[in-house]
Steps between C-alpha positions, in 0.01 A plus 500: 500500500598135539665310209196292396282808472763671286528194280125497442504869409789444261309227329220747435254305710396296198261274685219464250168680515300452817141401444346612830317831474566768757247728662549823689293345783739216582833649405733539799807715549764393750686794660865393477598733782242398761396158367132598522257402225233735369227454240528734205121557489490615863780754480426806291755689709781257411621723217445839667790738452665294225546646154665188355387140555723237337350153446721218378420210277614185334427591140332165429298464822137596438426530871769763542334720239164445667657616828638808329156580364350454848748761641407742220127450562540551873673833444225608258236394754677708764455806280860540385591633156685198367749456218655168404871497410612196306836339432326334207491822287777729388470869562494565123173303483325760718289644218351152438431449870322837512295412193397165650381659821314766305318234293671608182666163423308176455620184669676349198699819437599529866588135523746557215659780705518264797681229301746760372586573862469173686515126430284337769138400425266792444225324696701530822503881488169561317285528816724778637511681166123468455435629850723800438310577182157455658588726791717749309808425709823635354734228376864599517778335294800466728751305296779593261551378140641149490797623295610722785532221757666271243754771418573564866537127574749466214705817533392686811291811567776734380471351151149645451466799274344818625185412305488150647540637852225759446399591856626182671667568833872420495557136590790340688518159668447643846258289705462346845694184582178299504394620158855452365477134612173472312654647185803269528272196525295622205819548304597138562151351462447651157831372365652845450849388595650650187338837559669776696337485845503879551312546171248231600448679836454832323235346274307383808525847650379662175172311544463585867606860470300576187179350645548698822566823308204455268264431792623815677470702182133402473435593864669837457252579223205346693546609864163355616560147369633177645684275255488122528820364349473148353829323432681173555566422865876534445452864403239572765695374803649781706848473350362564151262777391432610863870562561508730198183676615666573835798656324280725287207596720358514851154383384373211709478164329373154598646172378277191463619159379282196420568192709654197338503223765846359553668788321345842562339455839549590865797268525693668219373861509517772763437873521827572316344339192144629509233659720225245438467152365181405312316186613162353428516429128 
């Protein structure tokens, strides 16, 4: 990935909500290997054979969430059993996610759960959460408690107690050169100069590794499902969660990033970063 693209990912892609609505009919996917463009609505076979589909986002960009929903809807229309794995919820919130899908929590109660987990506007994620409830799609909490990542960032993974580790895979700062460059730039961009870099790197890997492990754990228990993983583009790019998936499993996965002209586009991304780039929103 080129430096500008990494800088945009580090900044969290805080671009402000997009106002243009997206539709399945006009959404395009650019194949970053071949350069060919396909329309999502015309390609039910696009996801054949994949058990994991990762779709990135800028947390504040409404159009990115609309694109994620379009991918989910296309998989449902193709007859797949779909689950939605979300960075936005911790794994310990799973009972509340299950209750929401089952219709056992009203919106106000579930919104309170959401705010306990995440701090971006509810309205950005509500269409996805409503669609999951209406269609009884499993929602899967992929994240770890905030205290765990804070502890790792301060004192390293080895400082976690056995209870704090629970079933987290062991974490070391062992990543590709490209992803290490991304982490180093994130380290500098966030003003963490006084923090031990290795600990900061381990905290990043806790997120990636835990989300990969929790997605795989769900699929092990639900062998007929495909899981759509929704997370920030920095986690979704191939050096993040997908790299951890490759270490843990041979299940096929697909990586999709939303286009941000001048930052995350054909000039700055290639097949080493993602499989497809979303256009048309």
